[in-house]
Each structure stands twice: as C-alpha cells, then as structure tokens.
C-alpha positions as CSV (number, residue, x, y, z in Angstrom):
1,M,-9.7,1.0,-12.6
2,Q,-7.9,-1.8,-11.9
3,I,-6.9,-3.3,-8.2
4,Y,-3.4,-3.8,-7.4
5,W,-3.4,-6.9,-4.9
6,T,0.4,-8.0,-5.2
7,S,3.4,-7.2,-7.3
8,L,1.7,-9.9,-10.1
9,S,-1.0,-7.0,-10.4
10,F,1.4,-4.9,-12.3
11,P,1.4,-6.3,-16.3
12,E,5.1,-4.7,-16.3
13,L,6.5,-6.9,-13.3
14,S,4.3,-10.2,-14.1
15,K,7.0,-12.1,-15.9
16,L,9.8,-11.2,-13.5
17,R,11.2,-13.0,-10.9
18,P,10.0,-12.3,-7.4
19,A,13.5,-11.2,-6.5
20,E,13.6,-8.9,-9.5
21,R,10.2,-7.9,-8.7
22,R,11.1,-6.6,-4.9
23,R,14.1,-5.3,-6.4
24,I,12.3,-3.0,-9.2
25,L,9.3,-2.2,-6.5
26,G,12.3,-0.9,-4.2
27,R,14.0,1.3,-6.0
28,C,10.7,2.7,-7.9
29,G,8.0,2.8,-4.8
30,P,9.8,5.7,-2.8
31,Q,9.4,7.5,-6.0
32,T,5.8,7.9,-5.5
33,F,6.2,10.0,-2.1
34,R,7.2,13.1,-5.2
35,H,3.6,13.1,-5.8
36,W,1.0,15.3,-3.7
37,Q,-1.4,11.9,-4.5
38,T,0.5,9.7,-2.1
39,W,0.7,12.6,0.6
40,V,-3.1,13.2,0.6
41,A,-3.3,9.1,0.5
42,L,-1.2,9.1,3.6
43,C,-2.9,11.6,5.7
44,V,-6.4,9.4,4.7
45,A,-4.6,6.4,6.1
46,L,-3.5,7.9,8.9
47,Q,-7.0,9.2,9.5
48,C,-8.7,6.1,9.0
49,V,-6.2,4.7,12.1
50,W,-7.5,7.7,14.2
51,I,-11.1,7.5,13.3
52,A,-11.8,3.5,13.7
53,A,-9.2,4.2,17.2
54,C,-12.0,6.6,18.7
55,I,-14.7,4.5,17.1
56,G,-13.5,1.4,18.8
57,W,-12.9,3.5,22.0
58,F,-16.3,4.7,22.0
59,L,-18.2,1.5,21.2
60,T,-16.5,-0.6,24.0
61,S,-15.9,2.4,26.8
62,G,-18.8,0.7,28.8
63,S,-18.3,-3.3,28.1
64,W,-16.3,-5.3,30.2
65,A,-13.4,-5.8,28.0
66,G,-12.8,-1.9,28.7
67,P,-12.2,0.8,26.0
68,W,-8.7,-0.3,25.2
69,S,-9.8,-3.2,23.6
70,G,-11.8,-1.5,21.2
71,A,-9.4,0.9,20.2
72,V,-7.0,-1.6,19.2
73,L,-9.5,-3.1,17.0
74,G,-10.0,0.2,15.5
75,V,-6.9,0.8,15.0
76,L,-6.7,-3.0,13.2
77,V,-9.4,-2.4,11.0
78,G,-8.5,1.7,10.3
79,S,-5.0,0.5,9.5
80,A,-6.0,-2.6,7.0
81,V,-8.6,0.4,5.4
82,G,-5.9,3.3,5.2
83,G,-3.6,0.9,4.2
84,A,-5.6,-0.5,1.7
85,V,-6.2,3.4,0.1
86,L,-2.2,4.1,0.1
87,G,-1.6,1.1,-1.7
88,Q,-4.2,1.4,-4.8
89,V,-3.0,5.4,-4.9
90,K,0.7,4.6,-4.9
91,G,0.3,1.6,-7.2
92,S,-1.2,3.9,-10.2
93,L,1.6,6.1,-9.4
94,V,4.2,3.8,-9.6
95,R,3.9,2.0,-12.9
96,P,5.9,5.0,-15.1
97,Y,8.8,4.4,-12.8
98,I,8.8,0.9,-13.4
99,R,8.4,0.9,-17.0
100,A,11.4,3.4,-17.1
101,E,13.3,1.0,-14.9
102,L,12.6,-1.7,-16.8
103,K,14.0,0.4,-20.2
104,S,17.0,1.4,-18.8
105,R,18.0,-2.2,-17.4
106,P,20.1,-4.7,-19.8
107,I,17.9,-7.0,-21.8
108,G,18.8,-10.5,-19.5
109,P,17.1,-14.1,-18.5
110,T,14.9,-12.5,-15.8
111,Y,11.9,-14.0,-17.0
112,S,10.1,-16.7,-15.6
113,R,7.6,-19.7,-17.2
C-alpha cells in the first residue's frame, strides 16, 4: 500500500506545476465523498478525536494543569491520527478521478523539470 504524504506522492501529479496540482485536486478531491469508504474514514477520524480527548481528560484530571489541557492535547493528537486515516483513504480513492481529469484536459506546457 502506497502512502500519500503530499500531492507529489501521486504519480499522475508529480510532473505538474504546483498551481495545476492544486487546481486538479480541488476539482477531484470532493468527488471522493461519493464513496462509502470516505464516509467511514470520516467517522473513524471523528472517533479518533473524541477518544483521544476523553483519554487526555482522564489522564490529566488530577494534575496541576487541569483536565482541559489534557483534552486539548488529546484533540490535537486525535486530529493528527484521524486526519492521516482520512487522507490515506481519500488518496487511494481520488486517483481515478485525477486520471480522468488529466485525460479530459488539453495537452499543453504544464510539465515542469
């Protein structure tokens, strides 16, 4: 399984200029919400945030910093984990839409390097 770190991780987008990559991802990214996998990943991401916030609250409830600091830290950690899960699922689902977008556009001097 390939891990998509940035838009350069997509082989279809690696030779395009940054502005062109943003434009194509802006058009193709929302189309992944047509798939049930994206919605499940979104629910998992929200659960990661909630669980991490509860764990942070519980672990710091008796400390000098108070439970809110632990909850905020938990939200940050949960958001990172949940966002990574959602990003990987969307990354694997967006590639067919990127290929279709690239086939439909006119050929021009959009390649860099």
